[in-house]
Backbone as a ProteinNet text record, in pm:
[ID]
protein_1_A
[PRIMARY]
MVQLPQDRSTLAHTVAGAFPAHLSEDAGKVLAVLPETRFPPTRHFEAEVRGEIVALPARLYNEEPDAASVRRLNRTQQEMLHCLYTRQSDGHVRQRHLETILESMQPWIVPFVMRLTGEYVLEILEVIREGLDDLAVAGSARRSLYGEFIAHNPMFFARTERRVVSYWTCYYRGDYPEFGTYPGSALMEAFRAAATEYSGRQWPRNTPAPSAVRRPTGLDIV
[TERTIARY]
83.2	0	88.2	54.8	134.3	109.3	218.5	205.4	194.9	95.7	75.7	147.4	181.8	244.4	155.1	217.5	142.5	68.4	-37.3	-113	-17.6	-19.8	71.2	46.1	-75.1	-107.4	-26	8.4	91.3	228.9	286.5	417.5	408.8	301.9	283.9	280.3	209.2	200.5	337.9	415.1	548.6	640.2	640.9	729.5	693.1	565.4	522.9	553	531.2	548.9	692.7	786.5	927.7	994.1	922.1	980.3	883.4	935.2	847.3	741.2	632.2	516	546.9	640.4	668.2	732.6	772	831.4	730.8	603	502.7	500	513.4	513.7	636.7	751.7	873.1	859.1	792.3	771.9	693.8	596.6	520.3	606.5	702	793.8	884	928.5	1013.1	933.6	813.1	727.8	710.3	699.2	671.4	782.7	905.9	1016.8	1049.6	982	1011.1	950.7	1030.3	977.4	875.5	790.5	693.5	766.4	701.6	754.3	638.6	662.4	559.6	551.5	653.6	660.6	649.6	562.2	548	662.2	685.5	784.5	746.3	846.1	817.9	828.6	728.2	722.7	767.3	776.1	823.4	881.2	970.7	1018.8	1010	977.3	950.9	1068.9	1076.4	1176.3	1118.1	1167.5	1125.4	1228.8	1183.7	1271.2	1215.9	1282.6	1242.9	1095.6	1057.8	924.8	817.9	854.7	758.6	796.5	698.1	724	723.1	829.7	837.3	843.6	801.4	800.1	875.7	992.8	1079.7	1055.6	1062.1	1044.5	1164.1	1136.8	1246.4	1321	1244.3	1304.4	1216	1283.9	1218.4	1266	1175.5	1210.4	1205.1	1181.4	1180.8	1321.1	1331.7	1459.7	1493.2	1617.5	1657.6	1601.8	1560.8	1513.9	1630.4	1600.5	1707	1764.9	1887.3	1961.4	1890	1826.1	1756.6	1643.4	1571.4	1462.7	1515.6	1627.8	1686.8	1731.9	1787.8	1835.7	1723.2	1601.4	1488	1444.6	1492.8	1460.9	1554.7	1504.5	1593.8	1679.7	1766.8	1863.3	1794.5	1695.5	1624.7	1557.6	1493.3	1423.9	1522.1	1638.8	1739.8	1788	1806.9	1848.8	1741.7	1616.3	1506.9	1508.8	1530.5	1539.4	1653.2	1769.3	1884.3	1855.3	1786.7	1749	1664.1	1563.3	1475.6	1553.1	1650.8	1725.4	1832.6	1852.3	1933.2	1854.4	1724.8	1640.9	1617.7	1682.8	1662.3	1715.8	1663	1696.7	1838.6	1900.6	2036.6	2136.6	2229.1	2327.4	2415.3	2448.2	2530.3	2454.8	2324.4	2241.7	2235.9	2215.6	2211.1	2339.4	2451.3	2579.4	2599.2	2565.5	2584.9	2504.1	2383.2	2299.2	2337.6	2380.5	2429.2	2543.7	2634.7	2753	2718.6	2601.2	2563.7	2501.2	2462.1	2391.7	2469.3	2582.9	2652.2	2695.5	2724.6	2769	2653.3	2531.7	2416.5	2391.6	2340.9	2307.2	2156	2079.6	1935.6	1900.3	1822.5	1791.6	1712.9	1634.7	1555.4	1638.2	1763.8	1853	1909.8	1921.6	1988.8	1931	1797.9	1749.7	1783.3	1793.4	1832.2	1976.2	2063.7	2203.6	2216.1	2149.5	2158.8	2110.7	2003.3	1950.2	2053.5	2128.4	2227.4	2342.2	2366.8	2473.3	2434.2	2304.8	2258	2232.3	2291	2274.6	2405.3	2403.1	2508.9	2619.2	2607.4	2706.1	2825.7	2937.9	3056.7	3103.6	3098.7	3144.8	3063.4	2935.1	2851	2891.5	2922.4	2969.9	3096.5	3185.5	3311.5	3287.7	3193.5	3159.7	3104.5	3017.3	2960.1	3067.5	3153.7	3259.2	3350	3385	3471	3396.1	3268.6	3192.8	3151.7	3144.3	3105.9	3224.6	3341.7	3461.8	3458	3381.2	3375.3	3284.9	3225.1	3154.3	3248.7	3375	3474	3517.2	3472.9	3514.7	3417.1	3463	3377.4	3322.6	3192.8	3131.9	3098.6	3126.2	3098.6	2948.1	2906.6	2764.1	2709.2	2788.1	2740.5	2726	2817.9	2806.6	2679.2	2647.6	2525.1	2401.6	2405.3	2292.4	2259.8	2362.7	2340.2	2312.7	2375.5	2346.9	2202.9	2151	2010.8	1917.3	1945.9	1859.3	1857.7	1974.3	1982.3	1911.5	1929.4	1867	1714.6	1659.6	1514.5	1464.8	1557.7	1521.2	1603.4	1595.7	1681.5	1655	1530	1499.9	1550.5	1540.5	1594.3	1743.8	1815.4	1959.4	1992.4	1915.5	1942.4	1928	1823.2	1805	1916.8	1959.4	2069	2195.4	2226.3	2343.7	2333.8	2218.1	2201.7	2217.9	2168.5	2183	2330.1	2403.8	2546.3	2620.1	2595.6	2662.5	2619.3	2491.4	2440.6	2504.1	2513.5	2573.7	2723	2788.7	2930.7	2947.3	2865.3	2873.7	2845.9	2746.6	2701.4	2796.9	2850.2	2923.5	3070.7	3108.3	3240.5	3330.2	3285.5	3366.4	3498.4	3498.4	3622.9	3728.6	3685	3778.9	3811	3718.1	3737.4	3706.2	3802.9	3777	3730	3777.9	3734.4	3634.9	3520.4	3417.6	3468.6	3558.9	3612.8	3688.4	3731.7	3804.6	3712.1	3586.9	3489.1	3443.8	3434.8	3394.4	3263.6	3169.9	3043.1	3058.4	3155.8	3180.9	3229	3320.8	3371.4	3259.3	3167.8	3054.4	2965.3	2937.9	2853.3	2916.3	3046.7	3114.4	3104.8	3119.8	3109.9	2969.2	2868.2	2730.6	2700.6	2751.6	2727.1	2792.4	2910.8	2978.2	2897.9	2839.3	2757.5	2634.5	2569.1	2451.3	2487.9	2602.9	2649.5	2671.9	2738.6	2766.5	2637.5	2544.8	2420	2332.9	2320.8	2229.7	2290	2421.5	2486.9	2496.7	2471.1	2484.7	2544	2606.1	2665.9	2558.8	2571.7	2468.5	2489.3	2383.2	2398.8	2443.1	2512.5	2555.3	2448.6	2410.5	2304.2	2354.1	2482.7	2535.9	2567.5	2528.9	2561.4	2707.3	2753.2	2888.1	2897.1	3013.1	3025.1	2985.9	3014.1	2981.8	2831.5	2755	2610.2	2535.3	2608.7	2543.4	2473.3	2349.4	2273.9	2290.4	2259.6	2254.4	2127.8	2132.2	2014.1	1899.5	1776.5	1658.3	1605.9	1503	1443.1	1387.5	1351.1	1299.6	1409.3	1533.5	1645.1	1699	1699.5	1760.6	1655.2	1675.3	1579	1652.6
-117.6	0	124.7	223.5	345.6	432.6	482.7	571.5	715.2	785.8	923.7	1017.8	1139.2	1235.9	1265.9	1297.5	1331.6	1464	1483.5	1607.7	1724.9	1820.8	1934.8	2018.5	2012.2	2092.1	2049.2	1920.3	1871.9	1936.6	1942.3	2004.7	2154.6	2217.9	2361.2	2392.8	2309.9	2328.6	2314	2217.2	2194.9	2312.9	2360.7	2471.4	2597.4	2628.9	2749.5	2740	2621.5	2605.5	2603.1	2582.4	2571.7	2706.9	2815.3	2948.7	3044.7	3155.2	3253.6	3306.3	3354.2	3394.2	3506.7	3594.9	3706.9	3661.4	3534.7	3480.4	3398.1	3411.4	3327.5	3348.5	3471.6	3496.1	3433.3	3445.1	3382.3	3230.6	3176.7	3031.7	2983.3	3063	3026.3	3020.7	3112.5	3113.2	2989.7	2952.9	2834.4	2708.5	2700.3	2585.1	2565.2	2673.5	2666.4	2597.3	2596.6	2535.6	2394.9	2347.8	2213.9	2107.8	2011.8	1903.2	1818.9	1751.6	1660.4	1539.9	1478.2	1356.8	1266.1	1136.4	1041.2	1029.7	1083.3	1062.8	1196.8	1207.4	1332.7	1349.5	1471.3	1490.8	1406.7	1357.9	1274	1353.6	1340.3	1402.5	1549.2	1609.8	1747	1765.9	1860.8	1896.5	2048	2093.2	2234.4	2305.2	2435.2	2521.1	2661.4	2739	2878.9	2967.8	3055	3150.4	3290.5	3366.6	3504	3511.3	3421.3	3424.4	3353.6	3293	3224.9	3077.6	2989	2846.3	2807.1	2740.3	2685.6	2533.8	2465.7	2319.2	2271.2	2213.5	2170.1	2022.8	1983.6	1841.6	1759.4	1640	1550.9	1506.7	1473.5	1436.8	1486.9	1524.7	1570.9	1479.7	1442.4	1344.9	1401.4	1530.2	1590.9	1593.4	1564	1582.2	1731	1763.4	1903.5	1970	2096.2	2167.1	2197.6	2225.2	2257.3	2394.9	2415.6	2538	2662.9	2655.4	2772	2816.2	2721.1	2754.1	2820.4	2770.5	2827.5	2970.8	2997.7	3132.8	3234.4	3189.2	3282.7	3328.3	3262.2	3299.8	3410.6	3496.2	3596.9	3533	3610.4	3553.7	3487.9	3556.3	3498.5	3367.7	3366.5	3245.8	3132.4	3164.2	3060.6	3003.2	3089.2	3039.7	2949.8	2986.1	2901.5	2765.7	2767	2642.2	2555.7	2616.4	2540.8	2484.1	2561.4	2510.9	2385	2390	2274.3	2151.4	2171.7	2056.9	2006.6	2076.1	2014.9	1905.9	1892.3	1786.8	1675.5	1681.7	1582.1	1446.2	1340.5	1205.2	1162.2	1226.8	1192.8	1280	1215.4	1288.5	1380	1340.9	1426.5	1553.7	1540.4	1658	1749.2	1691.2	1771.9	1851	1785.2	1853.6	1964.9	1939.8	2039.8	2167.6	2149.8	2267.5	2334.5	2256.2	2313	2410.1	2371.9	2453.7	2592.8	2608.7	2737.9	2832.6	2781.6	2866.2	2891.3	2827.7	2838.8	2981.1	3061.4	3198.1	3293.6	3251.5	3339	3370.3	3490.1	3530.9	3539.4	3476.6	3474.4	3383.6	3431.6	3348.1	3222.4	3222.7	3104	2993	3022.2	2918.7	2833.5	2891.7	2825.2	2687.1	2670.3	2535.1	2429.4	2467.8	2372.5	2326.2	2419.3	2384.7	2302.5	2348.9	2279.5	2135.7	2115.1	1978.6	1885.5	1934.6	1850.2	1809.7	1887.6	1847.5	1723.3	1694.5	1576.7	1458.7	1457.2	1344.2	1266.8	1164.4	1063.3	1080.4	1178.8	1191.5	1272.8	1207.3	1271.6	1387.9	1371.8	1479	1607.3	1592.3	1709.8	1778.2	1700.5	1759.5	1840.8	1788.3	1857.9	1986.3	1982.6	2102.3	2210	2171.8	2268.5	2325.8	2240.5	2287.6	2388.4	2360.9	2453	2579.9	2564.2	2679.6	2774.2	2725.1	2808.1	2830.9	2846.4	2859.2	2983.2	3086	3205.9	3189.8	3071.8	3044.8	3053	3028.9	3031.8	3173.4	3272.4	3410.9	3480.4	3514	3581	3711.5	3731.2	3854.4	3860.6	3753.7	3756.2	3750.7	3806.1	3807.7	3667	3577.7	3440.8	3369.2	3393.9	3332.1	3378.2	3506.1	3559.2	3498.6	3482.3	3427	3285.3	3200.6	3062.2	3052.6	3138.8	3139.5	3177.2	3274.1	3314.5	3197.2	3127	3015.7	2908.2	2870.8	2766.7	2810.4	2936.6	2986.8	2979.1	2993	2987.8	2848.8	2756.3	2620.1	2518.6	2522.8	2435	2286.7	2247.6	2106.6	2059.7	2145.9	2115.4	2086.4	2173.7	2155.7	2031.8	2007.6	1890.8	1762.4	1755.7	1635.3	1622.9	1735	1732.2	1676	1720.6	1668.6	1517.3	1471	1327.6	1248.5	1303.5	1236.3	1229.1	1338.7	1340.6	1228.4	1214.2	1109.2	971	955.9	825.7	781.4	872.1	834.7	809.7	886.5	858.9	717.1	681	547.7	437.9	462.2	358.7	340.5	451	443.1	484.7	569.9	633.1	614.7	536.1	521.4	450.8	367.1	299.5	395.3	494	592.6	703	731.3	837	778.3	707	639	733.6	858.5	958	1051.5	1071.4	1156.9	1297.7	1345.4	1480.3	1500.5	1391.6	1404.8	1397.4	1365.9	1351.6	1490.4	1514.7	1647.6	1698.1	1608.7	1651.1	1705.3	1653.4	1701.3	1845.9	1877.3	2014.1	2111.6	2068.5	2154.1	2179.4	2075.6	2092.6	2188.8	2179.9	2271.1	2414.9	2434.2	2568.8	2624.3	2541.2	2585.1	2617.9	2534.8	2558.9	2689.8	2718	2843.6	2962.5	2945.5	3052.9	3078.8	2972.1	2987.5	3048.1	3010	3065.2	3214.8	3256.1	3398.3	3477.1	3421.2	3493.2	3505.3	3396.6	3394.5	3454.4	3460.5	3512.4	3412.3	3285.3	3180.6	3056.1	2973.1	2851.5	2760.4	2729.1	2646	2500.4	2431.7	2294.1	2196.5	2095.4	1987.2	1878.2	1834.1	1734.3	1596.8	1585.1	1457.5	1368.3	1240.5	1147.9	1104.9	1041	985.5	881.6	871.9	777.1	634.9	592.4	454.8	432.5	543.5	530.5	556.2	585.4	619.1	497.1	513.9	405.5	411.8	302.4	304.1	376.6	448.3	520.3	425.8	472.7	394	436.8	368.6	405.3	544.9	597.9	733.3	835.4	799	890.9	894.3	780.8	772.4	799.7	907.7	945.7	962.6
0	0	0	-81.6	-92	30.8	90.9	205.5	155.8	203.4	163	259.1	212.4	302.8	421.9	533.5	652.7	633.4	711.6	709.5	733.4	642.7	651.4	776.4	828.6	946	1068.1	1075.3	1186.1	1182.4	1063.4	1047.6	1073.8	1027.6	1049.3	1198.3	1273.7	1419.4	1482.7	1436.2	1490.5	1462.9	1339.4	1302.3	1379.8	1385.9	1456.9	1605.7	1664.3	1808	1854.4	1761.6	1799.2	1820.7	1789.6	1797.5	1867.1	1920.2	1984	1888.2	1944.4	1865.1	1767.5	1801.9	1711.6	1580.5	1574.2	1451.8	1371.5	1402.3	1336.3	1184.9	1139.6	994.7	929.9	996.5	945.1	944.5	1045.4	1051.2	929.9	885.1	765.9	642.3	632.9	518.4	520.8	640.5	653.9	618.4	669.3	640.8	490.9	417.4	273.8	196.1	248.4	173.5	222.1	327	378.2	286.9	242.6	159	235.3	160.9	222	281.7	379	439	478.8	477.9	521	672.2	741.2	885.4	958.6	1054.2	1128.8	1228.3	1276.2	1383	1504.4	1575.9	1692.5	1821.3	1903.7	2036.9	2031.8	2146.1	2156.8	2296	2310.9	2443.9	2457.4	2577.2	2598.4	2663.3	2636.1	2698.4	2706.5	2800.2	2812.4	2745.3	2658.9	2591.6	2615.5	2697.7	2729.9	2772.7	2860.5	2916.2	2835.3	2725.5	2639.2	2624.8	2629.7	2616.6	2469.1	2427	2291.9	2303	2197.3	2194.8	2072.5	2095.2	1986	1955.2	1828.2	1795.1	1840.7	1891.6	1927.2	1801.6	1697.6	1569.5	1456.3	1347.8	1225.8	1112.7	1022.1	918.6	776.4	762.5	629.8	571.7	441.3	372.6	366.6	339.5	333.1	207	215.6	96.6	3	-122.3	-217.4	-187.1	-233.3	-200.9	-250.2	-365.8	-420.3	-328.8	-272.3	-180.4	-54.2	-3.7	117.4	92.4	-24.2	-55.6	-61.5	-84	-89.5	50	152.5	289.4	337.3	425.6	482.9	592	652.6	747.1	866.5	923.7	1038.4	1000.7	885.3	840.2	812.3	758.2	736.3	869.7	969.6	1100	1161	1142.1	1191.5	1121.8	992.4	916.4	969	989.1	1039.1	1178.2	1261.3	1393.9	1380.9	1295.5	1278.5	1233.4	1145.9	1094.4	1190.8	1303.2	1409.7	1480.3	1445	1500.5	1398.9	1284.5	1178.8	1223.1	1166	1211.2	1176.6	1078.9	1036.1	1112.9	1183.1	1262.1	1179.8	1057.3	970.8	934.4	910.1	880.7	1002.9	1119.8	1242.4	1260.1	1240.2	1259.7	1157.9	1034	928.5	956.1	1000.4	1026.7	1158.1	1254.3	1379.5	1355.1	1268.5	1243.3	1191.1	1130.2	1073.2	1176.3	1293	1389.8	1518.4	1537.2	1664.9	1697.2	1595.6	1621.1	1648.6	1621.5	1638.3	1786.2	1810.7	1946.8	1967.2	1880.8	1897.6	2015.9	2112.1	2230	2196.6	2088.7	2055.1	1990.7	1960.1	1908.8	2022.1	2139.9	2251.9	2284.3	2295.7	2330.3	2225.8	2098.5	1995.6	2017.4	2049.2	2073.8	2201.7	2306.5	2434	2424.1	2350.5	2337.8	2275.7	2178.5	2112.1	2204	2308.9	2401.3	2479.9	2484.9	2557.1	2467.5	2347.8	2256.7	2243.7	2161.8	2165.8	2061	1969.6	1862.1	1912	1928.3	1984.8	1899.6	1767.4	1678.2	1697.5	1727.5	1751.5	1881.7	1984	2109.1	2085.9	2004.9	1978.4	1899.5	1805	1728.5	1821.9	1914.1	2006.8	2098.2	2148.3	2238.6	2168.9	2043.6	1968.7	1929.2	1891.5	1844.9	1955.4	2078.4	2192.3	2285.3	2228.9	2311.5	2401.1	2363.2	2446.6	2568.1	2585.5	2710.6	2829.7	2804	2912.2	2948	2870.5	2892.3	2986.1	3104	3201.7	3144.8	3161.2	3115.7	2968.5	2892.9	2749.7	2724.7	2610.9	2576.9	2561.2	2504.3	2485.3	2619.7	2709.6	2842.2	2912.1	2897	2956.2	2890.6	2757.7	2683.8	2729.8	2739.5	2780.7	2929.9	3008.6	3151.7	3179.9	3104.5	3118.8	3087.7	2978.2	2941.3	3050	3099.1	3200.9	3328.7	3367.2	3489.7	3482.3	3363	3346.4	3306.3	3284.4	3245.8	3325.4	3458.5	3538.2	3516.2	3494.7	3473.1	3336.8	3239	3105.6	3115.7	3188	3201.7	3282.9	3389.3	3473.1	3392.5	3309.9	3229.2	3126.2	3070	2972.5	3036.2	3156.5	3227	3246.8	3288.8	3311.9	3182.3	3073.5	2944.2	2902.6	2924.9	2890.3	2962.2	3091.2	3168.2	3121.7	3091.9	3048.7	2917.5	2821.4	2693.2	2706.1	2792.6	2817.8	2871.4	2968.6	3028.4	2926.2	2843.5	2750.4	2632.4	2578.5	2452.4	2458.7	2553	2542.9	2664.6	2760.8	2881.6	2852.8	2750.3	2716.5	2663.7	2584.2	2529	2629.1	2719.8	2819.8	2957.2	3017.2	3145.4	3255.3	3253.2	3350.9	3284.5	3349.5	3290.4	3263	3345.3	3327.7	3198.6	3134.5	3008	2886.7	2908.9	2800.7	2753.5	2621.4	2572.3	2630.7	2654.7	2713.5	2854.5	2928.2	3063.8	3061.1	2969.4	2957.7	2924.1	2837.7	2802.6	2923.8	3000.4	3117.4	3217.9	3234.7	3326.4	3276.2	3145	3088.1	3103.8	3079.4	3095.8	3242.4	3332.7	3474.4	3519	3468.3	3501.5	3448.9	3328.9	3271.8	3358.7	3403.9	3489.2	3623.6	3677.2	3804.3	3792.3	3685.3	3665.6	3645.1	3566.6	3538.4	3663.2	3739	3853.5	3980	3985.4	4104.7	4217.8	4188.9	4289.9	4225.2	4306	4253.3	4196.9	4068	4006.7	4046.3	4086.1	4136.7	4028.1	4072.5	3983.9	3985.2	3866.8	3855.7	3812.7	3787	3741	3860.1	3853.6	3962.6	3954.8	4060	4057.4	3946.2	3876.3	3765.5	3801.6	3923.4	3962.1	3972.8	3983.5	3998.5	3868.7	3761.9	3635.2	3578.1	3538.4	3476.2	3324.8	3261.5	3116.1	3072.3	2955.7	2912.4	2877.5	2901.5	2868.2	2734	2686.6	2560.1	2559.6	2677.6	2684.7	2668.1	2699.5	2686.4	2545.1	2476.5	2344.2	2239.4	2165.6	2061.1	1931
[MASK]
++++++++++++++++++++++++++++++++++++++++++++++++++++++++++++++++++++++++++++++++++++++++++++++++++++++++++++++++++++++++++++++++++++++++++++++++++++++++++++++++++++++++++++++++++++++++++++++++++++++++++++++++++++++++++++++

């Protein structure tokens, strides 16, 4: 039996909901260039961005649009498109689009980047660590941007930390016997320092001792 494309309204809801309301018109432009897919976005996770709740897709299955279509979008719309494709099912696609947004200072980009730090692709962790190197600079605008997000999304960050440790235990403990040497650990420390500086208090550590780390469950691996 031939599978038909999913109802476009489902995708429209996903695209609009992933960004603040003031970007709704831009979201429509982005939606217009997304290719059809037989599979709808899977689940969603929420984050607060400047006082507004957004819902990002756990995974997106649309193929990438052609280059000509992307060029017709303005800069904001292109960044929104790249954000959405950091949720694509192919890790190479996620990394490629991530690399285009790491320098951006748009607050609605932060949850897309943060979510990727809690996933299992080591190369993506390394890209984020290199692309956000100014997180280590006290008083930097980027440190403030990420510190603000974490301060307003403590549960989001706590779960991200737990995921980082779980994937290290499951896949990378052999290459990095000490968690402190794992790229994800360095990122968590940088994010925690950013939250500490922004909030004015020591940000709590959410990672368990390595000996107590559990293997990730099906709910963690997406």
